[in-house]
Each structure stands twice: as C-alpha cells, then as structure tokens.
C-alpha positions in Angstrom: 89.2 5.5 26.3 87.2 2.4 25.6 84.4 1.9 28.1 82.8 -1.6 28.4 79.1 -2.2 27.9 78.7 -3.2 31.6 80.1 0.2 32.7 77.9 2.1 30.3 74.8 0.2 31.5 75.7 0.7 35.2 75.9 4.5 34.4 72.5 4.4 32.8 70.8 2.5 35.7 72.6 4.8 38.2 71.2 7.8 36.5 67.7 6.2 36.7 68.2 5.7 40.4 69.4 9.3 40.9 66.3 10.6 39.0 64.2 8.3 41.1 65.6 9.5 44.4 65.0 13.2 43.5 61.5 12.4 42.2 60.5 10.5 45.3 61.7 13.3 47.5 59.7 15.8 45.5 56.6 13.5 45.5 56.8 13.0 49.3 57.2 16.8 49.7 54.1 17.3 47.6 52.1 14.7 49.5 53.1 16.3 52.9 53.0 20.0 52.2 50.2 20.2 49.7 48.1 17.7 51.5 47.6 15.5 48.4 45.5 12.4 48.9 47.4 9.2 49.1 44.8 7.6 46.8 46.5 9.0 43.7 50.0 8.2 44.9 50.1 4.8 43.2 49.8 6.6 39.8 52.4 9.1 40.8 54.9 6.4 41.8 54.4 4.7 38.5 55.1 8.0 36.8 58.3 8.2 38.9 59.3 4.8 37.6 58.6 5.8 34.0 60.5 9.1 34.2 63.5 7.5 35.9 63.7 4.8 33.3 63.2 7.5 30.6 66.3 9.3 31.8 68.3 6.0 32.0 67.1 4.9 28.6 68.0 8.3 27.1 71.6 7.9 28.5 71.8 4.3 27.3 70.7 5.4 23.9 73.4 8.0 23.8 76.1 5.6 25.1 75.1 2.7 22.8 74.7 4.0 19.2 73.6 0.6 17.8 70.5 -1.2 19.1 69.5 1.7 21.2 66.0 0.5 21.8 67.2 -2.9 23.1 69.7 -1.2 25.5 66.9 1.2 26.7 64.6 -1.7 27.4 67.4 -3.5 29.2 68.0 -0.5 31.4 64.3 -0.4 32.3 64.3 -4.1 33.1 67.4 -3.8 35.3 65.9 -0.9 37.1 62.7 -2.9 37.8 64.8 -6.0 38.9 66.8 -3.9 41.4 63.6 -2.2 42.6 61.8 -5.5 43.2 64.9 -7.1 44.8 65.3 -4.2 47.3 61.5 -4.2 47.9 61.6 -7.9 48.6 64.5 -7.6 51.0 63.0 -4.8 52.9 59.5 -6.4 53.1 57.9 -3.7 51.1 56.6 -5.9 48.3 53.8 -7.3 50.5 51.2 -9.3 48.6 51.7 -7.9 45.1 50.0 -9.8 42.4 51.6 -11.0 39.2 49.6 -8.4 37.3 51.1 -5.6 39.5 54.6 -6.9 38.9 53.9 -7.1 35.2 52.7 -3.5 35.2 55.9 -2.4 37.0 58.1 -4.2 34.5 56.0 -2.8 31.5 56.2 0.8 32.8 60.0 0.5 33.4 60.7 -1.2 30.1 58.5 1.3 28.3 60.2 4.2 30.0 63.6 2.9 29.0 62.5 2.3 25.4 61.0 5.8 25.1 64.2 7.3 26.5 66.4 5.5 24.1 64.1 6.3 21.2 64.5 10.0 21.9 68.2 9.9 22.4 
C-alpha cells in the first residue's frame, strides 16, 4: 500500500515523541532516586532531545529512501517546533534567549540528520 509523505513524517515525529517520553521518565527517575544534581539536567535534557530526534531521523531515513538527510533534518525541526509550541502554550518557555532556541533547533536537527545518516 502506498503511504503518503505526510503519514511517514508523522510516524517519524511520533517515534521521536515516544522516545522522548520514555527518556524523560527515566531522567526524572534518575534525578529523584539517585539524587542527581539539577545543575547537569540541562545537558541531560538536550541529550534527550538529541536521542529522540536520532530515533525519528533513523525511521525517516528508512521510510524515505531518497534525500534521507533532508527528511531527517525535517523530522528534527518538526520535533523542535512542536516542543517550542507546547512549551509556549504551557508557559514553560520563560525568558529563553534566541541563542537557547537556536541551540535547541540545532540539537534537534543534528539528531535527525545523524539518525537518517545511520539508517
């Protein structure tokens, strides 16, 4: 059966969010049970972003055989856009600078690109 590009991209971004949910639960468990300091949590959250987009980019690369890198980057950017939209709607974005937002987009796009590269 023919699957549209939109459906395949939705599947890739959904996988990213599933990996993100599991990773955030694991991270919060580690912070609580192992008494990790919250100072390093910003780096851990960026690692969660990267790993989530890596998984989504890997699936996007498998789904789209041509221009895999482009589709992986697009998956990472869509993940970041949804992340920032939800953060803005819930008031969690706070006073983020343009540099912080650029880092989030770069980490997500890089994760998607790396995932599609390894697919």
